[in-house]
MIMAR-758235 format. One line per 8 residues: number of its first residue (from 1); their letters; for each residue x, y, z of C-alpha. Coordinates in Angstrom, 3 decimals, padded with zeros to 6 digits. Layout:
NUM) a) X:Y:Z | ...
// end
This chain:
1) mvinnlrd) 103.012:079.243:086.192 | 102.591:081.067:089.372 | 102.334:084.717:088.681 | 103.993:086.733:091.587 | 104.673:090.113:089.968 | 104.426:091.921:086.458 | 107.384:090.324:085.356 | 106.077:086.976:085.657
9) fetsvnkk) 103.096:087.992:083.892 | 105.052:089.520:080.890 | 106.799:086.104:080.584 | 103.678:084.289:080.610 | 101.677:086.385:077.841 | 105.125:086.950:076.020 | 104.801:090.678:076.322 | 107.293:093.627:077.098
17) wehieaal) 105.977:096.852:078.501 | 108.995:099.044:077.607 | 107.851:102.045:079.317 | 107.045:100.348:082.644 | 110.296:098.782:082.427 | 112.148:102.055:081.750 | 110.252:103.506:084.645 | 111.275:100.752:086.907
25) nltetyke) 114.943:101.131:085.925 | 114.793:104.937:086.446 | 113.239:104.414:089.910 | 116.120:102.126:090.996 | 118.467:105.117:089.679 | 116.789:107.566:091.543 | 116.677:105.590:094.833 | 120.369:105.057:094.464
33) eirnrigs) 121.154:108.692:094.097 | 118.782:109.451:097.209 | 121.013:106.745:099.157 | 124.161:108.354:097.877 | 123.186:111.849:098.789 | 121.803:110.708:102.209 | 124.902:108.831:102.991 | 127.445:111.512:102.102
41) glesvplt) 125.547:114.528:103.175 | 124.060:113.405:106.568 | 126.739:111.443:108.390 | 126.122:113.386:111.526 | 122.443:113.123:111.435 | 120.646:109.907:112.766 | 118.427:109.621:109.776 | 116.910:106.154:110.427
49) ssetqlvl) 116.544:105.260:114.150 | 114.196:103.690:116.621 | 111.715:106.569:116.278 | 112.268:108.145:112.811 | 112.511:106.987:109.306 | 112.498:108.373:105.585 | 109.519:107.251:103.788 | 109.172:107.794:100.014
57) fgslarke) 105.605:108.294:098.295 | 104.584:108.796:094.528 | 106.236:107.534:091.499 | 109.162:106.399:093.563 | 106.946:104.153:095.717 | 104.909:103.016:092.577 | 108.225:102.175:090.902 | 107.557:104.256:087.866
65) ctkgsdvd) 109.664:107.105:087.932 | 109.850:109.302:084.638 | 111.756:112.186:083.720 | 110.873:115.310:085.989 | 108.950:112.924:088.716 | 108.795:114.709:092.186 | 110.533:113.246:095.045 | 107.486:112.881:097.477
73) wtllidgq) 109.035:112.025:101.126 | 108.074:112.595:104.867 | 110.275:112.054:107.910 | 108.067:109.648:109.715 | 108.301:109.882:113.593 | 107.063:107.275:115.994 | 108.046:108.234:119.436 | 108.301:111.087:121.854
81) tkathsti) 108.705:114.644:119.747 | 111.888:116.006:119.978 | 113.425:119.260:118.654 | 116.173:117.446:116.510 | 113.208:115.933:114.429 | 112.944:119.430:112.600 | 116.575:119.479:111.993 | 116.709:116.037:110.486
89) asaikhvl) 113.857:116.876:108.381 | 115.725:120.268:107.288 | 118.838:118.273:106.593 | 116.999:115.864:104.248 | 115.526:118.655:102.211 | 118.776:120.235:101.972 | 120.701:117.393:100.451 | 117.671:116.122:098.213
97) edkeraek) 117.386:119.549:096.591 | 121.249:120.377:096.655 | 122.041:121.875:093.209 | 125.857:121.164:093.613 | 125.066:117.310:094.186 | 122.609:117.356:091.166 | 125.440:118.861:088.825 | 127.813:116.382:090.031
105) sgitlaep) 125.687:113.389:089.490 | 123.616:114.714:086.510 | 120.479:113.776:088.361 | 117.963:116.430:089.506 | 115.579:115.270:092.173 | 112.501:117.386:091.783 | 111.253:118.775:095.065 | 107.704:117.865:096.455
113) gttgmfgq) 104.788:120.108:095.293 | 103.586:123.114:097.086 | 100.459:121.375:098.946 | 102.473:120.786:102.198 | 101.841:117.271:101.900 | 105.344:116.100:101.727 | 108.717:117.417:102.508 | 108.261:117.505:106.190
121) mtfssdli) 107.521:115.545:109.261 | 104.667:113.168:109.935 | 103.730:111.870:113.489 | 102.417:108.455:113.742 | 099.858:109.128:116.449 | 097.835:111.251:113.941 | 097.881:108.695:111.436 | 096.814:105.721:113.699
129) hyiggqdd) 094.621:107.533:116.190 | 092.769:109.983:114.041 | 090.929:107.804:111.416 | 087.448:109.623:110.934 | 086.152:112.371:112.910 | 086.983:116.214:112.649 | 090.819:115.695:113.377 | 091.093:113.444:110.310
137) tnhnlsrr) 092.158:116.194:107.936 | 092.431:115.725:104.299 | 096.201:115.757:104.894 | 096.027:113.025:107.525 | 093.616:111.118:105.581 | 095.980:111.281:102.570 | 099.114:110.485:104.309 | 097.420:107.551:105.943
145) sllllest) 096.042:106.389:102.730 | 099.205:106.721:100.688 | 101.281:105.075:103.318 | 099.202:102.091:102.472 | 098.661:102.394:098.900 | 102.020:103.854:097.407 | 104.678:104.174:099.926 | 108.403:102.578:100.392
153) vlenaagt) 111.662:102.931:102.411 | 115.244:102.658:101.188 | 116.099:099.769:103.380 | 113.974:096.422:104.357 | 111.059:097.280:106.125 | 111.327:094.569:108.760 | 111.529:095.895:112.344 | 111.545:099.553:111.548
161) vyervvrg) 109.292:102.609:112.284 | 107.525:102.129:108.948 | 106.727:098.597:109.744 | 105.374:099.521:113.147 | 103.249:102.376:112.070 | 101.778:100.574:108.909 | 101.004:097.531:111.349 | 099.533:100.178:113.718
169) iidqyidn) 097.096:101.614:111.218 | 095.990:098.287:110.045 | 095.421:097.176:113.411 | 093.140:100.013:113.850 | 091.192:099.277:110.823 | 090.854:095.682:111.615 | 090.377:095.759:115.462 | 087.516:098.419:115.150
177) dsgfagvs) 085.723:096.924:112.581 | 082.401:095.806:113.803 | 082.232:092.949:111.169 | 085.007:091.123:113.057 | 083.565:091.814:116.634 | 082.743:088.187:116.860 | 084.349:085.043:115.488 | 081.018:083.640:114.173
185) gkddnipr) 078.746:084.658:111.178 | 081.778:086.003:109.053 | 081.595:084.675:105.584 | 082.675:087.445:103.225 | 086.069:088.265:105.234 | 085.898:091.984:104.142 | 087.557:094.727:106.134 | 084.810:097.227:105.788
193) fllndvir) 086.341:099.855:107.813 | 089.427:099.808:105.748 | 087.367:099.625:102.487 | 085.201:102.557:103.250 | 088.247:104.684:103.851 | 089.825:103.657:100.700 | 086.807:104.671:098.994 | 086.607:107.917:100.788
201) fwrtmcvd) 090.291:108.733:099.832 | 089.546:108.142:096.242 | 086.475:110.498:096.299 | 088.596:113.119:098.342 | 091.181:113.090:095.412 | 088.454:113.703:092.756 | 086.785:116.432:094.959 | 090.348:117.847:095.422
209) faykqkeq) 090.890:117.865:091.732 | 087.865:120.074:091.005 | 088.865:122.316:094.033 | 092.315:122.720:092.553 | 090.948:123.759:089.320 | 089.176:126.774:090.998 | 092.170:127.325:093.161 | 094.872:127.385:090.483
217) qgkkwair) 092.569:128.781:087.912 | 092.980:125.871:085.297 | 096.882:125.655:085.719 | 098.280:122.246:085.160 | 094.645:121.088:084.588 | 095.553:118.779:081.713 | 098.320:116.808:083.313 | 096.528:116.531:086.555
225) niklrmsr) 093.467:115.260:084.871 | 095.293:112.469:083.151 | 096.960:111.487:086.390 | 093.693:111.118:088.137 | 092.510:108.994:085.456 | 095.510:106.776:085.492 | 098.196:106.788:088.574 | 095.496:107.915:091.097
233) kliflkgl) 093.116:105.381:089.814 | 095.809:102.643:089.901 | 096.292:103.331:093.702 | 092.400:103.259:094.190 | 092.279:099.892:092.466 | 095.176:098.419:094.698 | 092.959:099.582:097.647 | 090.184:097.740:096.543
241) llcfqnfk) 092.186:094.515:095.823 | 093.890:094.932:099.513 | 090.326:094.625:100.822 | 089.043:091.870:098.362 | 091.960:089.325:098.486 | 090.409:087.313:101.349 | 086.837:087.535:100.034 | 084.837:084.441:100.567
249) eiieptel) 087.961:082.381:101.550 | 087.664:079.737:103.953 | 089.526:080.925:107.128 | 089.182:079.563:110.684 | 087.497:081.910:112.788 | 090.238:082.265:115.435 | 092.802:083.078:112.547 | 090.585:085.305:110.611
257) kskiktdv) 091.620:088.874:111.743 | 095.455:087.939:112.108 | 095.346:086.389:108.379 | 093.782:089.727:107.204 | 096.092:091.898:108.852 | 099.168:089.995:107.454 | 097.771:089.816:104.018 | 097.016:093.547:103.953
265) yngvlesp) 100.334:094.348:105.323 | 102.454:092.151:102.589 | 100.184:093.884:099.864 | 101.305:097.163:101.170 | 104.990:096.343:100.598 | 104.230:095.518:097.008 | 104.160:098.208:094.286 | 100.663:098.685:092.939
273) ldfitktl) 101.251:097.074:089.355 | 102.811:094.171:091.009 | 100.204:093.846:093.666 | 097.244:094.333:091.082 | 098.873:092.011:088.615 | 099.321:089.073:090.980 | 096.023:089.532:092.557 | 094.063:089.642:089.387
281) kktgipda) 095.667:086.456:088.130 | 094.737:084.525:091.409 | 091.164:085.532:090.693 | 090.951:084.085:086.959 | 090.586:087.285:085.219 | 091.343:086.731:081.476 | 094.762:087.533:080.428 | 093.430:089.765:077.593
289) ylvellda) 091.729:092.012:080.017 | 094.745:092.446:082.016 | 096.751:093.039:079.037 | 094.712:095.775:078.028 | 095.094:097.320:081.444 | 098.837:097.112:081.426 | 098.912:098.384:077.714 | 097.138:101.552:078.703
297) ynnflgfl) 099.279:102.248:081.694 | 102.469:101.470:079.742 | 101.324:104.195:077.413 | 100.353:106.755:079.952 | 104.068:106.365:081.364 | 105.293:106.820:077.902 | 103.538:110.083:077.839 | 105.016:111.214:081.019
305) ndesfrdh) 108.493:110.379:080.030 | 108.230:112.130:076.784 | 109.450:115.580:077.962 | 107.801:117.708:075.461 | 104.518:115.869:075.672 | 104.615:116.212:079.399 | 105.677:119.863:079.446 | 102.754:120.587:076.941
313) ltkleser) 100.210:118.871:079.153 | 101.484:120.774:082.224 | 101.157:124.111:080.601 | 097.723:123.279:078.712 | 094.929:125.174:080.134 | 091.677:123.729:080.780 | 089.779:125.997:078.322 | 091.872:124.614:075.337
321) ayqdkdfl) 092.215:121.055:076.391 | 089.448:119.540:074.533 | 090.763:120.957:071.270 | 094.185:119.676:071.849 | 095.601:116.596:069.954 | 097.955:115.340:072.727 | 095.394:115.805:075.569 | 092.966:113.896:073.369
329) iarknshd) 095.187:111.242:072.670 | 095.959:110.860:076.466 | 092.339:111.142:077.312 | 091.634:108.233:074.878 | 094.060:106.219:076.390 | 092.557:106.826:079.967 | 089.303:105.511:078.460 | 090.978:102.280:077.312
337) fqdairki) 092.226:101.953:080.731 | 088.810:102.667:082.210 | 087.240:099.950:079.813 | 089.775:097.519:080.832 | 088.869:098.122:084.478 | 085.069:097.867:083.773 | 085.866:094.318:082.074 | 087.767:093.158:084.876
345) fieheskl) 085.511:094.382:087.996 | 082.049:094.509:086.333 | 081.582:092.368:083.210 | 083.725:089.203:083.815 | 081.737:086.746:086.103 | 084.064:086.232:089.026 | 084.321:086.807:092.868 | 085.667:090.258:092.112
353) keftlkyg) 082.479:091.152:090.383 | 080.272:089.986:093.160 | 082.704:091.912:095.574 | 082.392:095.073:093.495 | 078.771:095.316:093.228 | 078.125:094.129:096.799 | 080.921:096.422:098.416 | 082.163:098.848:096.028
361) vl) 078.939:100.259:094.484 | 076.192:099.846:096.796
// end
């Protein structure tokens, strides 16, 4: 059986991850509500045009919304800057956070966090041209990385601003990778420039977690700790596998860069769980290891969708976390997730282990 996504794998192993399925269904409900609000509230505003597009991130892009999920969005701009762009961004913010519409539909779309990462405009020139160097701020690195690892749009991406910008970023990574400077002597097919930035982004998330612990004086520490161990680590795995998918493939030298660009772009369009499942199955990872990984992630989404459990972890301070029963349950589950990752990437003899040790560790 060809495994194209998580549902195919469910069928092949006769499993049903109910919390993952519930999150997928809730994601579709949220996206439909966003479409309705945009359609009814922004008739006179050119939301999607040749130079602007609404892009969604976070749980909406990962297809794993739970009760209380934030709606992380940006207005992606690829073109000449205009005064009307800020008007469009303000209009989007208004209709998505409109309380009257929420009461009418029964669906509250939680506004983005307070970091300033989302809920505003993002310009393509910064994402494409500032990769590395002092102008590549944490926000710029994060927006660019998240665009590749967990982003989506409400319409077909083909021919849109979203496709143009994502392909532009991928072009920068591949065309400026010294490993692809010539057409001979390339035997691993690894986009090292992209891989290094994926690793840099993961380490940045870890460092930012420690910074926020100090800045926020331990507030929301427990829920952020579990998310770092689970959903943040999940998109890091997707990034690693985006770079791994062509490892040691036999590719004609003249087609090498083009194929890698295409495969990376197609991977960007898939949700992390779908892409990870499909790629690992192609690698020959034992079903049992992948089941362990998905069991743990299914439990994680169940925790987040339990309002009392999630609220408790959100309010739990770091000083009390390691004596708290609920936090210890979630922490044990994150260890199960990590154990499955170790088996898949490090212990099982495969090309993935070779890639991980050669490029991901040393």
